C-alpha positions in Angstrom: -15.8 -38.9 -31.5 -16.4 -35.4 -32.7 -13.2 -33.4 -33.2 -12.6 -30.0 -31.5 -12.4 -28.4 -34.9 -15.8 -29.9 -35.9 -17.4 -28.6 -32.7 -15.9 -25.1 -33.3 -17.3 -25.1 -36.9 -20.7 -26.2 -35.6 -20.8 -23.5 -32.9 -19.9 -20.9 -35.4 -22.7 -22.1 -37.7 -25.2 -21.9 -34.8 -24.1 -18.4 -33.9 -24.4 -17.2 -37.5 -27.9 -18.7 -37.8 -28.9 -17.1 -34.5 -27.6 -13.7 -35.6 -29.3 -14.1 -38.9 -32.6 -14.9 -37.3 -32.3 -12.1 -34.7 -32.4 -14.6 -31.8 -31.5 -13.3 -28.3 -28.2 -15.1 -27.5 -27.7 -13.4 -24.2 -31.0 -14.7 -22.8 -29.8 -18.2 -23.6 -27.1 -17.9 -21.0 -27.6 -19.5 -17.6 -28.6 -17.3 -14.7 -25.3 -17.7 -12.9 -23.3 -16.4 -15.8 -25.7 -13.5 -16.4 -25.4 -12.5 -12.7 -21.6 -12.7 -12.9 -21.7 -10.3 -15.8 -24.1 -8.0 -14.0 -21.7 -8.0 -11.0 -19.4 -5.6 -12.9 -22.2 -3.0 -13.2 -23.0 -0.4 -10.7 -25.8 -1.7 -8.5 -28.2 1.0 -9.8 -27.7 -0.2 -13.4 -27.9 -3.9 -12.4 -31.3 -3.2 -10.9 -32.5 -1.4 -14.0 -32.1 -4.7 -16.0 -35.4 -5.8 -14.4 -37.3 -4.0 -17.1 -35.7 -6.0 -20.0 -38.0 -9.0 -19.8 -39.9 -11.1 -17.2 -36.9 -13.4 -16.8 -34.7 -10.4 -15.8 -37.1 -9.1 -13.2 -35.4 -10.8 -10.3 -31.9 -11.6 -11.6 -30.4 -8.5 -10.0 -31.4 -9.8 -6.5 -28.8 -12.5 -6.6 -25.9 -10.6 -8.2 -22.8 -11.4 -6.0 -21.7 -7.8 -5.8 -22.7 -4.5 -4.3 -21.3 -1.5 -6.2 -22.6 1.8 -4.8 -21.5 5.1 -6.3 -23.7 7.8 -4.8 -23.8 11.1 -3.1 -23.9 9.6 0.4 -24.9 12.7 2.2 -27.5 14.4 0.1 -29.0 11.4 -1.7 -32.5 11.0 -0.3 -34.1 8.4 -2.6 -33.3 5.5 -0.2 -32.0 3.4 -3.0 -29.3 1.7 -0.9 -31.8 0.9 1.9 -34.2 -0.7 -0.6 -31.4 -2.6 -2.4 -30.3 -4.2 0.9 -33.9 -4.9 1.9 -34.9 -6.6 -1.3 -31.7 -8.4 -2.3 -31.6 -12.2 -1.8 -29.3 -13.3 1.0 -26.6 -14.8 -1.2 -22.8 -14.4 -0.5 -21.0 -11.4 -1.9 -17.8 -11.5 -3.8 -17.4 -7.7 -3.8 -18.7 -4.7 -2.0 -17.5 -1.4 -3.6 -18.7 1.9 -2.1 -17.7 5.3 -3.5 -18.9 8.6 -2.2 -19.3 11.2 -5.1 -20.7 14.0 -2.9 -18.9 17.3 -2.9 -17.7 18.7 0.4 -19.0 22.3 0.5 -16.8 24.9 2.1 -19.8 26.0 4.1 -20.4 22.7 5.8 -18.8 21.5 9.0 -16.3 18.8 7.9 -17.0 16.6 10.9 -20.8 16.7 10.4 -20.2 16.0 6.7 -18.1 12.9 7.5 -20.5 11.7 10.1 -23.4 11.9 7.8 -21.5 10.0 5.1 -20.5 7.3 7.5 -24.0 6.9 8.7 -25.0 6.1 5.1 -22.1 3.7 4.6 -22.2 1.8 7.9 -25.4 -0.3 7.1 -24.0 -1.4 3.8 -20.7 -2.4 5.3 -22.4 -4.4 8.0 -24.6 -6.1 5.4 -21.5 -7.0 3.3 -19.7 -8.5 6.3 -22.8 -10.4 7.2 -23.0 -11.8 3.7 -19.4 -13.2 3.5 -17.9 -10.4 1.4 -14.5 -11.3 0.0 -13.3 -8.0 -1.4 -14.2 -4.7 0.3 -13.5 -1.3 -1.2 -14.5 2.0 0.4 -13.7 5.5 -0.9 -15.3 8.2 1.2 -14.3 11.0 3.7 -15.4 9.2 6.8 -14.2 8.6 10.4 -15.2 5.0 11.2 -15.7 4.7 15.0 -18.1 1.9 15.7 -17.5 -0.6 12.9 -15.5 -3.7 13.7 -14.4 -5.8 10.7 -15.3 -9.3 11.8 -15.2 -11.8 8.9 -13.8 -15.2 8.2 -14.2 -14.6 4.4 -12.7 -11.2 3.8 -9.5 -11.5 1.7 -8.9 -7.9 0.4 -9.6 -4.4 1.7 -9.1 -1.2 -0.2 -9.7 2.1 1.7 -9.4 5.6 0.4 -9.8 9.1 1.9 -10.7 7.8 5.3 -9.5 8.8 8.8 -8.9 6.3 11.5 -8.5 7.3 15.2 -9.3 3.9 16.7 -7.3 0.7 16.5 -7.4 -1.0 13.1 -7.6 -4.5 14.5 -8.1 -7.1 11.7 -7.5 -10.1 14.0 -11.0 -11.3 13.4 -10.4 -11.3 9.6 -8.7 -14.7 9.6 -8.0 -14.9 5.8 -7.4 -11.2 5.1 -4.5 -11.2 2.5 -4.2 -7.7 1.2 -4.8 -4.2 2.7 -4.4 -1.1 0.6 -4.9 2.4 2.1 -4.7 5.5 -0.2 -4.8 9.1 1.2 -5.9 7.9 4.6 -5.1 9.6 7.8 -4.1 7.0 10.4 -3.9 7.8 14.1 -4.1 4.3 15.4 -2.1 1.0 15.5 -2.7 -1.7 12.9 -2.8 -5.4 13.8 -3.4 -8.4 11.5 -1.9 -11.9 11.7 -3.0 -13.2 8.3 -2.0 -10.1 6.2 0.5 -10.7 3.5 0.4 -7.5 1.4 0.2 -4.0 2.9 0.3 -0.9 0.7 -0.2 2.6 2.3 0.3 5.6 0.1 -0.5 9.3 0.7 -2.3 10.5 3.7 -0.5 10.9 7.0 0.4 9.3 10.3 0.3 11.0 13.7 2.8 13.7 14.3 3.2 13.1 18.0 2.5 9.4 18.6 4.5 6.6 16.9 2.0 3.7 16.4 2.7 0.0 15.8 2.2 -2.0 12.7 2.0 -5.6 13.7 1.7 -8.0 10.7 4.1 -10.8 11.2 3.2 -12.7 8.0 3.8 -9.8 5.5 5.4 -10.7 2.3 5.3 -7.2 0.7 5.1 -3.8 2.3 4.9 -0.3 0.9 4.7 2.8 3.1 4.7 6.2 1.4 2.9 8.7 3.6 2.9 12.5 3.0 3.7 13.3 6.6 3.8 12.1 10.2 5.9 9.8 12.3 7.0 6.6 10.6 5.2 3.7 12.4 7.1 1.2 14.5 7.4 -2.0 12.5 7.3 -5.3 14.4 9.2 -8.3 13.2 8.3 -9.5 9.7 10.2 -12.8 9.2 8.4 -13.7 5.9 9.1 -10.3 4.2 10.4 -10.4 0.6 9.8 -6.9 -0.8 9.6 -3.6 1.2 9.6 0.1 0.3 9.5 2.6 3.1 9.5 6.4 2.6 10.0 8.4 5.7 8.5 11.8 5.8 9.4 12.8 9.4 10.2 16.5 10.1 13.6 17.5 11.5 12.3 17.9 15.1 11.0 14.3 15.2 14.1 12.3 14.5 17.0 10.9 16.5 16.4 11.0 20.3 13.4 13.4 20.4 11.0 12.8 23.2 7.9 11.2 21.6 4.6 10.1 23.1 4.0 6.4 22.9 0.7 4.5 22.5 0.5 3.9 26.3 0.4 7.7 26.9 3.8 8.1 28.4 6.6 10.2 27.0 10.1 8.8 26.9 13.2 8.7 24.8 13.0 6.1 22.0 15.1 3.1 23.0 14.2 0.7 20.2 14.5 0.2 16.5 11.7 1.8 14.7 12.0 0.4 11.2 15.1 -1.4 10.3 14.9 -4.4 12.6 11.4 -5.1 11.4 12.6 -5.0 7.7 15.8 -7.0 8.3 14.4 -10.2 6.7 13.7 -8.5 3.3 15.2 -9.7 0.1 14.4 -6.5 -1.8 14.4 -3.2 0.0 13.9 0.5 -0.8 14.5 3.2 1.9 14.0 6.8 1.0 13.8 10.0 2.9 14.3 13.7 2.1 15.6 14.2 5.6 19.4 13.7 6.1 18.8 12.9 9.7 16.2 10.3 9.0 14.7 7.6 11.2 16.8 5.2 9.2 20.0 6.7 10.5 18.6 6.6 14.0 18.0 2.9 13.7 21.6 2.0 12.6 22.8 2.0 16.2 20.7 -1.2 16.8 22.9 -3.0 14.3 20.4 -5.1 12.4 21.8 -7.6 9.9 20.2 -7.9 6.5 21.1 -11.6 5.9 18.7 -12.1 3.0 19.0 -8.8 1.2 19.9 -8.9 -2.5 18.5 -5.7 -3.9 18.8 -2.3 -2.1 17.8 1.2 -3.1 18.8 4.2 -1.0 18.5 7.9 -1.6 20.2 11.0 -0.3 19.8 10.3 3.4 22.6 7.7 3.1 25.2 10.3 2.3 25.0 12.2 5.6 27.7 11.6 8.2 30.4 10.5 5.8 28.0 8.0 4.1 27.1 6.4 7.4 24.0 4.7 5.9 25.7 3.5 2.8 28.7 2.1 4.6 26.5 0.3 7.1 24.6 -1.6 4.5 27.8 -2.6 2.7 29.0 -4.1 5.9 25.7 -5.7 7.1 24.3 -7.2 3.8 26.4 -10.3 3.2 24.6 -11.5 0.0 23.8 -8.1 -1.5 23.8 -8.2 -5.4 22.4 -4.9 -6.6 22.8 -1.5 -4.9 21.1 1.7 -6.2 21.9 5.2 -5.0 19.4 7.9 -6.0 21.4 11.1 -5.7 19.5 13.1 -8.4 17.6 15.4 -6.0 18.8 19.0 -6.3 20.4 20.7 -3.3 19.9 24.3 -2.5 23.5 25.1 -3.1 25.5 23.0 -5.6 28.9 21.9 -4.5 31.9 21.2 -6.8 35.1 19.5 -5.7 38.3 18.4 -7.3 40.0 15.1 -6.5 42.8 16.9 -4.8 40.4 18.9 -2.6 38.9 16.0 -0.6 40.1 12.7 0.7 37.8 9.9 2.1 39.4 8.0 5.0 36.9 5.6 6.4 37.1 4.7 10.0 36.8 1.0 9.2 37.4 -0.5 5.8 35.5 -3.6 4.8 35.0 -5.7 1.8 31.6 -5.6 0.2 29.5 -8.7 -0.4 31.3 -11.1 -2.7 27.9 -11.4 -4.5 27.8 -7.7 -5.4 27.2 -7.4 -9.1 26.5 -3.7 -9.7 26.2 -0.4 -7.9 24.0 2.1 -9.8 24.4 5.8 -9.0 21.5 7.7 -10.4 22.4 11.4 -10.6 20.9 12.6 -13.9 22.3 15.9 -14.9 24.2 16.2 -11.6 27.2 14.1 -12.4 29.6 16.9 -11.1 27.8 17.2 -7.8 30.0 16.7 -4.8 27.9 13.8 -3.4 28.6 11.8 -6.5 32.3 12.3 -6.2 32.3 11.5 -2.5 30.2 8.3 -3.2 32.7 7.1 -5.7 35.6 7.7 -3.2 33.8 5.8 -0.5 32.9 2.9 -2.7 36.5 2.5 -3.9 37.8 2.7 -0.3 35.4 -0.1 0.6 36.6 -2.4 -2.1 34.0 -1.9 -4.8 35.9 -1.9 -8.2 35.1 0.7 -10.8 33.9 -1.9 -13.3 30.9 -2.6 -11.0 29.8 1.0 -10.8 27.3 2.4 -13.3 26.8 6.2 -13.1 23.4 7.1 -14.8 
Protein backbone atom coordinates (compact mmCIF):
# COMPACT_ATOMS: atom_id res chain seq x y z
CA UNK A 1 0.00 0.00 0.00
CA UNK A 2 1.14 3.53 -0.75
CA UNK A 3 1.39 5.71 2.36
CA UNK A 4 -0.37 9.06 2.64
CA UNK A 5 3.01 10.74 2.95
CA UNK A 6 4.20 9.09 -0.28
CA UNK A 7 1.07 10.23 -2.11
CA UNK A 8 1.54 13.78 -0.84
CA UNK A 9 5.16 13.85 -2.03
CA UNK A 10 4.11 12.47 -5.41
CA UNK A 11 1.37 15.14 -5.82
CA UNK A 12 3.82 17.88 -4.87
CA UNK A 13 6.23 16.55 -7.47
CA UNK A 14 3.53 16.48 -10.15
CA UNK A 15 2.52 20.08 -9.30
CA UNK A 16 6.11 21.30 -9.47
CA UNK A 17 6.60 19.61 -12.84
CA UNK A 18 3.32 21.08 -14.12
CA UNK A 19 4.29 24.57 -12.99
CA UNK A 20 7.71 24.21 -14.50
CA UNK A 21 6.25 23.11 -17.81
CA UNK A 22 3.60 25.87 -17.80
CA UNK A 23 0.77 23.33 -17.88
CA UNK A 24 -2.77 24.68 -17.25
CA UNK A 25 -3.71 23.04 -13.96
CA UNK A 26 -7.14 24.71 -13.75
CA UNK A 27 -8.33 23.17 -17.00
CA UNK A 28 -7.50 19.76 -15.60
CA UNK A 29 -10.23 20.12 -12.99
CA UNK A 30 -13.61 18.45 -13.60
CA UNK A 31 -16.51 20.56 -14.92
CA UNK A 32 -18.48 20.30 -11.68
CA UNK A 33 -15.64 21.75 -9.63
CA UNK A 34 -15.03 24.57 -12.10
CA UNK A 35 -18.72 25.44 -12.05
CA UNK A 36 -18.70 25.46 -8.25
CA UNK A 37 -15.82 27.94 -8.29
CA UNK A 38 -17.59 30.04 -10.92
CA UNK A 39 -20.71 30.15 -8.75
CA UNK A 40 -18.92 32.66 -6.48
CA UNK A 41 -18.52 35.12 -9.38
CA UNK A 42 -21.06 37.68 -10.49
CA UNK A 43 -23.04 36.13 -13.33
CA UNK A 44 -21.65 38.72 -15.78
CA UNK A 45 -18.12 37.60 -14.97
CA UNK A 46 -19.03 33.93 -15.07
CA UNK A 47 -20.38 34.40 -18.61
CA UNK A 48 -17.18 36.19 -19.66
CA UNK A 49 -15.18 32.99 -19.03
CA UNK A 50 -16.61 31.66 -22.29
CA UNK A 51 -13.78 33.41 -24.19
CA UNK A 52 -10.99 31.56 -22.35
CA UNK A 53 -11.06 28.40 -24.43
CA UNK A 54 -13.43 26.15 -26.33
CA UNK A 55 -13.97 24.00 -23.25
CA UNK A 56 -15.12 27.08 -21.28
CA UNK A 57 -17.61 28.26 -23.89
CA UNK A 58 -20.61 26.59 -22.24
CA UNK A 59 -19.49 25.97 -18.64
CA UNK A 60 -21.25 29.13 -17.45
CA UNK A 61 -24.61 27.75 -18.56
CA UNK A 62 -24.64 25.17 -15.75
CA UNK A 63 -23.23 27.28 -12.93
CA UNK A 64 -25.52 26.58 -9.91
CA UNK A 65 -25.85 30.27 -8.97
CA UNK A 66 -27.34 33.50 -10.25
CA UNK A 67 -25.57 36.59 -8.96
CA UNK A 68 -27.04 39.73 -10.49
CA UNK A 69 -25.61 43.12 -9.54
CA UNK A 70 -26.99 45.70 -11.94
CA UNK A 71 -28.82 48.97 -12.35
CA UNK A 72 -32.23 47.33 -12.46
CA UNK A 73 -34.06 50.41 -13.74
CA UNK A 74 -31.84 51.98 -16.40
CA UNK A 75 -29.92 48.89 -17.54
CA UNK A 76 -31.10 48.31 -21.12
CA UNK A 77 -28.68 45.66 -22.41
CA UNK A 78 -31.07 42.80 -21.60
CA UNK A 79 -28.26 40.80 -20.02
CA UNK A 80 -30.50 39.20 -17.39
CA UNK A 81 -33.13 38.21 -19.96
CA UNK A 82 -30.52 36.55 -22.17
CA UNK A 83 -28.87 34.87 -19.19
CA UNK A 84 -32.14 33.24 -18.14
CA UNK A 85 -32.98 32.27 -21.73
CA UNK A 86 -29.65 30.61 -22.49
CA UNK A 87 -28.87 29.03 -19.13
CA UNK A 88 -29.24 25.25 -18.81
CA UNK A 89 -32.19 24.22 -16.59
CA UNK A 90 -30.06 22.92 -13.71
CA UNK A 91 -31.01 23.51 -10.02
CA UNK A 92 -29.78 26.65 -8.31
CA UNK A 93 -28.00 26.76 -4.97
CA UNK A 94 -28.08 30.57 -4.79
CA UNK A 95 -29.92 33.48 -6.36
CA UNK A 96 -28.41 36.81 -5.32
CA UNK A 97 -29.94 40.01 -6.74
CA UNK A 98 -28.58 43.45 -5.86
CA UNK A 99 -29.86 46.71 -7.34
CA UNK A 100 -27.06 49.29 -7.70
CA UNK A 101 -29.17 51.99 -9.36
CA UNK A 102 -29.30 55.43 -7.76
CA UNK A 103 -32.73 56.80 -6.85
CA UNK A 104 -32.78 60.27 -8.36
CA UNK A 105 -34.53 63.03 -6.40
CA UNK A 106 -36.46 63.95 -9.52
CA UNK A 107 -37.99 60.51 -10.00
CA UNK A 108 -41.27 59.32 -8.57
CA UNK A 109 -40.26 56.78 -5.86
CA UNK A 110 -43.25 54.53 -6.58
CA UNK A 111 -42.47 54.46 -10.30
CA UNK A 112 -38.81 53.83 -9.54
CA UNK A 113 -39.65 50.88 -7.28
CA UNK A 114 -42.18 49.48 -9.74
CA UNK A 115 -39.64 49.50 -12.56
CA UNK A 116 -37.04 47.86 -10.35
CA UNK A 117 -39.48 45.13 -9.33
CA UNK A 118 -40.46 44.49 -12.94
CA UNK A 119 -36.80 43.74 -13.61
CA UNK A 120 -36.43 41.51 -10.56
CA UNK A 121 -39.65 39.50 -10.76
CA UNK A 122 -38.72 37.27 -13.76
CA UNK A 123 -35.43 36.36 -12.14
CA UNK A 124 -37.15 35.50 -8.86
CA UNK A 125 -39.71 33.32 -10.61
CA UNK A 126 -36.95 31.60 -12.56
CA UNK A 127 -35.01 30.91 -9.36
CA UNK A 128 -38.03 29.41 -7.61
CA UNK A 129 -38.80 27.28 -10.66
CA UNK A 130 -35.23 25.96 -10.58
CA UNK A 131 -35.24 24.83 -6.94
CA UNK A 132 -33.19 27.69 -5.47
CA UNK A 133 -32.02 27.01 -1.91
CA UNK A 134 -30.73 30.46 -0.87
CA UNK A 135 -32.43 33.66 -2.06
CA UNK A 136 -30.98 37.14 -1.45
CA UNK A 137 -32.58 40.35 -2.71
CA UNK A 138 -31.38 43.88 -2.03
CA UNK A 139 -33.50 46.42 -3.89
CA UNK A 140 -36.02 49.21 -3.14
CA UNK A 141 -39.09 47.34 -4.39
CA UNK A 142 -42.69 46.69 -3.31
CA UNK A 143 -43.42 43.03 -4.14
CA UNK A 144 -47.14 42.68 -4.86
CA UNK A 145 -47.69 39.68 -7.11
CA UNK A 146 -44.87 37.30 -6.20
CA UNK A 147 -45.72 34.26 -4.12
CA UNK A 148 -42.78 32.31 -2.75
CA UNK A 149 -43.76 28.72 -3.50
CA UNK A 150 -40.87 26.33 -3.06
CA UNK A 151 -40.14 22.98 -1.49
CA UNK A 152 -36.37 23.64 -1.64
CA UNK A 153 -35.89 27.20 -0.37
CA UNK A 154 -33.96 27.12 2.93
CA UNK A 155 -32.75 30.69 3.46
CA UNK A 156 -34.11 34.12 2.43
CA UNK A 157 -32.30 37.45 2.93
CA UNK A 158 -34.16 40.64 1.99
CA UNK A 159 -32.90 44.21 2.15
CA UNK A 160 -34.48 47.66 1.49
CA UNK A 161 -37.83 46.17 0.47
CA UNK A 162 -41.35 47.18 1.46
CA UNK A 163 -44.12 44.66 2.09
CA UNK A 164 -47.78 45.60 2.15
CA UNK A 165 -49.22 42.14 1.47
CA UNK A 166 -49.04 39.12 3.74
CA UNK A 167 -45.63 37.45 3.92
CA UNK A 168 -46.95 33.91 3.85
CA UNK A 169 -44.13 31.39 3.57
CA UNK A 170 -46.38 28.40 4.25
CA UNK A 171 -45.53 26.93 0.86
CA UNK A 172 -41.81 27.04 1.66
CA UNK A 173 -41.81 23.76 3.51
CA UNK A 174 -38.11 23.68 4.46
CA UNK A 175 -37.44 27.41 4.91
CA UNK A 176 -35.09 27.60 7.89
CA UNK A 177 -33.85 31.21 8.08
CA UNK A 178 -35.35 34.61 7.19
CA UNK A 179 -33.31 37.80 7.50
CA UNK A 180 -34.82 41.21 6.74
CA UNK A 181 -32.64 44.33 6.85
CA UNK A 182 -34.02 47.87 6.53
CA UNK A 183 -37.35 46.55 5.27
CA UNK A 184 -40.68 48.29 5.88
CA UNK A 185 -43.26 45.71 6.90
CA UNK A 186 -46.98 46.45 6.80
CA UNK A 187 -48.21 42.87 6.79
CA UNK A 188 -48.32 39.73 8.95
CA UNK A 189 -45.65 37.03 8.66
CA UNK A 190 -46.46 33.31 8.64
CA UNK A 191 -44.11 30.34 8.38
CA UNK A 192 -44.39 26.94 10.01
CA UNK A 193 -40.89 25.66 9.22
CA UNK A 194 -38.92 28.83 10.09
CA UNK A 195 -36.29 28.36 12.83
CA UNK A 196 -34.31 31.62 12.64
CA UNK A 197 -35.79 35.10 12.16
CA UNK A 198 -33.70 38.27 12.16
CA UNK A 199 -35.32 41.65 11.45
CA UNK A 200 -33.14 44.73 11.89
CA UNK A 201 -33.75 48.32 10.87
CA UNK A 202 -36.73 49.39 8.83
CA UNK A 203 -40.13 49.81 10.42
CA UNK A 204 -43.43 48.18 11.26
CA UNK A 205 -46.83 49.81 10.83
CA UNK A 206 -47.62 52.72 13.18
CA UNK A 207 -51.35 52.01 13.41
CA UNK A 208 -51.87 48.27 12.91
CA UNK A 209 -50.19 45.64 15.06
CA UNK A 210 -49.54 42.64 12.80
CA UNK A 211 -48.86 39.02 13.76
CA UNK A 212 -45.69 37.02 13.48
CA UNK A 213 -46.64 33.35 13.52
CA UNK A 214 -43.60 31.06 13.45
CA UNK A 215 -44.17 28.33 16.02
CA UNK A 216 -40.89 26.50 15.37
CA UNK A 217 -38.55 29.45 15.89
CA UNK A 218 -35.34 28.70 17.76
CA UNK A 219 -33.83 32.18 17.50
CA UNK A 220 -35.48 35.57 17.08
CA UNK A 221 -34.12 39.10 16.73
CA UNK A 222 -36.39 42.12 16.27
CA UNK A 223 -34.72 45.53 16.13
CA UNK A 224 -36.87 47.93 14.09
CA UNK A 225 -36.31 51.67 13.93
CA UNK A 226 -39.99 52.52 14.44
CA UNK A 227 -43.54 51.23 14.46
CA UNK A 228 -45.68 48.96 16.62
CA UNK A 229 -44.00 45.86 17.97
CA UNK A 230 -45.64 42.87 16.24
CA UNK A 231 -47.83 40.45 18.15
CA UNK A 232 -45.84 37.26 18.69
CA UNK A 233 -47.68 33.96 18.68
CA UNK A 234 -46.47 31.07 20.86
CA UNK A 235 -42.93 29.86 20.17
CA UNK A 236 -42.45 26.74 22.31
CA UNK A 237 -39.05 25.83 20.77
CA UNK A 238 -37.52 29.27 21.27
CA UNK A 239 -34.00 29.32 22.76
CA UNK A 240 -32.61 32.82 22.13
CA UNK A 241 -34.59 36.01 21.58
CA UNK A 242 -33.75 39.71 21.41
CA UNK A 243 -36.58 42.21 21.02
CA UNK A 244 -36.13 45.97 20.84
CA UNK A 245 -39.36 47.92 21.12
CA UNK A 246 -39.43 51.31 19.41
CA UNK A 247 -43.05 52.28 20.06
CA UNK A 248 -43.82 55.94 20.63
CA UNK A 249 -45.48 57.17 23.81
CA UNK A 250 -48.96 57.39 22.32
CA UNK A 251 -48.92 53.74 21.26
CA UNK A 252 -48.44 51.86 24.49
CA UNK A 253 -50.57 50.67 27.39
CA UNK A 254 -54.29 50.64 26.54
CA UNK A 255 -54.26 52.82 23.46
CA UNK A 256 -56.93 52.07 20.89
CA UNK A 257 -55.17 50.35 18.01
CA UNK A 258 -56.42 49.03 14.69
CA UNK A 259 -56.19 45.29 14.29
CA UNK A 260 -55.58 43.19 11.19
CA UNK A 261 -59.31 42.57 10.76
CA UNK A 262 -59.94 46.31 10.42
CA UNK A 263 -61.64 46.85 13.76
CA UNK A 264 -60.47 49.20 16.48
CA UNK A 265 -60.48 48.00 20.06
CA UNK A 266 -58.56 48.10 23.30
CA UNK A 267 -55.77 45.55 23.36
CA UNK A 268 -56.76 42.64 25.57
CA UNK A 269 -53.93 40.22 24.90
CA UNK A 270 -50.24 39.78 25.49
CA UNK A 271 -48.29 41.31 22.64
CA UNK A 272 -44.77 40.00 23.20
CA UNK A 273 -43.99 38.32 26.51
CA UNK A 274 -46.25 35.27 26.34
CA UNK A 275 -44.83 34.43 22.93
CA UNK A 276 -41.30 34.68 24.34
CA UNK A 277 -41.98 32.83 27.61
CA UNK A 278 -40.24 29.61 26.49
CA UNK A 279 -36.90 31.34 25.80
CA UNK A 280 -33.69 30.30 27.54
CA UNK A 281 -31.80 33.50 26.67
CA UNK A 282 -33.70 36.75 26.41
CA UNK A 283 -32.96 40.44 25.75
CA UNK A 284 -35.73 43.04 26.10
CA UNK A 285 -34.79 46.64 25.40
CA UNK A 286 -36.78 49.84 24.94
CA UNK A 287 -36.07 53.55 25.27
CA UNK A 288 -39.67 54.06 26.38
CA UNK A 289 -40.27 53.73 30.13
CA UNK A 290 -43.92 52.90 29.41
CA UNK A 291 -43.02 50.17 26.96
CA UNK A 292 -45.06 47.33 25.53
CA UNK A 293 -43.12 45.02 27.85
CA UNK A 294 -44.59 46.69 30.94
CA UNK A 295 -48.02 46.51 29.36
CA UNK A 296 -47.61 42.74 28.96
CA UNK A 297 -46.74 42.05 32.60
CA UNK A 298 -50.39 42.03 33.62
CA UNK A 299 -50.85 38.73 31.73
CA UNK A 300 -48.41 37.08 34.18
CA UNK A 301 -46.34 34.91 31.82
CA UNK A 302 -43.89 32.56 33.57
CA UNK A 303 -40.39 32.18 32.12
CA UNK A 304 -39.78 28.64 33.29
CA UNK A 305 -36.72 28.00 31.04
CA UNK A 306 -35.08 31.42 31.29
CA UNK A 307 -31.40 31.34 32.34
CA UNK A 308 -29.95 34.54 30.86
CA UNK A 309 -31.79 37.87 30.83
CA UNK A 310 -30.85 41.39 29.72
CA UNK A 311 -33.07 44.41 30.46
CA UNK A 312 -32.46 48.09 29.94
CA UNK A 313 -33.91 51.27 31.43
CA UNK A 314 -37.61 50.42 30.84
CA UNK A 315 -37.44 47.98 33.79
CA UNK A 316 -36.74 50.80 36.31
CA UNK A 317 -40.10 52.54 35.82
CA UNK A 318 -42.85 52.10 38.38
CA UNK A 319 -40.54 51.16 41.27
CA UNK A 320 -38.69 48.63 39.11
CA UNK A 321 -41.89 46.83 38.18
CA UNK A 322 -40.27 45.00 35.25
CA UNK A 323 -37.19 43.94 37.14
CA UNK A 324 -39.15 42.71 40.17
CA UNK A 325 -41.50 40.80 37.89
CA UNK A 326 -38.71 38.81 36.24
CA UNK A 327 -37.09 38.02 39.59
CA UNK A 328 -40.40 36.55 40.70
CA UNK A 329 -41.32 34.70 37.49
CA UNK A 330 -37.99 33.21 36.32
CA UNK A 331 -37.41 30.23 38.62
CA UNK A 332 -34.09 29.05 37.11
CA UNK A 333 -32.58 32.42 36.16
CA UNK A 334 -28.77 32.37 36.37
CA UNK A 335 -27.50 35.63 34.87
CA UNK A 336 -29.29 38.99 34.95
CA UNK A 337 -27.89 42.07 33.19
CA UNK A 338 -29.26 45.60 33.66
CA UNK A 339 -28.16 48.19 31.11
CA UNK A 340 -28.56 51.54 32.85
CA UNK A 341 -25.83 53.45 31.05
CA UNK A 342 -28.19 55.54 28.93
CA UNK A 343 -27.99 59.23 29.93
CA UNK A 344 -31.09 60.95 31.27
CA UNK A 345 -31.98 64.56 30.47
CA UNK A 346 -31.53 65.52 34.09
CA UNK A 347 -29.12 63.62 36.31
CA UNK A 348 -30.40 62.64 39.73
CA UNK A 349 -28.27 62.19 42.87
CA UNK A 350 -29.46 60.64 46.11
CA UNK A 351 -28.00 59.73 49.45
CA UNK A 352 -28.83 56.53 51.26
CA UNK A 353 -30.80 58.48 53.88
CA UNK A 354 -32.84 60.25 51.22
CA UNK A 355 -34.68 57.25 49.81
CA UNK A 356 -36.03 53.96 51.07
CA UNK A 357 -37.22 51.11 48.93
CA UNK A 358 -40.18 49.24 50.42
CA UNK A 359 -41.40 46.59 47.98
CA UNK A 360 -45.07 45.68 48.12
CA UNK A 361 -44.18 42.01 48.04
CA UNK A 362 -40.78 40.63 48.91
CA UNK A 363 -39.63 37.43 47.22
CA UNK A 364 -36.53 35.33 47.05
CA UNK A 365 -34.73 35.30 43.69
CA UNK A 366 -34.00 32.11 41.78
CA UNK A 367 -31.76 29.83 43.82
CA UNK A 368 -29.79 29.35 40.59
CA UNK A 369 -28.95 33.07 40.30
CA UNK A 370 -25.18 33.43 39.94
CA UNK A 371 -24.67 37.08 39.07
CA UNK A 372 -26.46 40.37 38.48
CA UNK A 373 -24.52 42.74 36.23
CA UNK A 374 -25.40 46.43 36.39
CA UNK A 375 -23.87 48.23 33.42
CA UNK A 376 -23.77 51.94 34.18
CA UNK A 377 -20.45 53.09 32.70
CA UNK A 378 -19.56 56.53 34.05
CA UNK A 379 -22.97 56.89 35.70
CA UNK A 380 -22.27 54.98 38.91
CA UNK A 381 -23.70 57.84 40.99
CA UNK A 382 -26.95 57.96 39.00
CA UNK A 383 -30.10 57.59 41.10
CA UNK A 384 -31.26 54.56 39.13
CA UNK A 385 -28.15 52.59 40.06
CA UNK A 386 -28.68 53.30 43.75
CA UNK A 387 -32.36 52.39 43.54
CA UNK A 388 -31.55 49.17 41.66
CA UNK A 389 -29.18 48.11 44.43
CA UNK A 390 -31.79 48.83 47.11
CA UNK A 391 -34.38 46.83 45.24
CA UNK A 392 -32.06 43.85 44.69
CA UNK A 393 -31.06 43.76 48.35
CA UNK A 394 -34.73 43.95 49.39
CA UNK A 395 -35.50 40.94 47.19
CA UNK A 396 -32.78 38.76 48.62
CA UNK A 397 -29.93 39.25 46.14
CA UNK A 398 -26.70 39.35 48.19
CA UNK A 399 -24.09 41.99 47.41
CA UNK A 400 -21.46 39.39 46.47
CA UNK A 401 -23.60 38.41 43.46
CA UNK A 402 -23.85 41.99 42.15
CA UNK A 403 -21.24 43.30 39.72
CA UNK A 404 -21.39 47.03 38.90
CA UNK A 405 -19.60 47.84 35.64
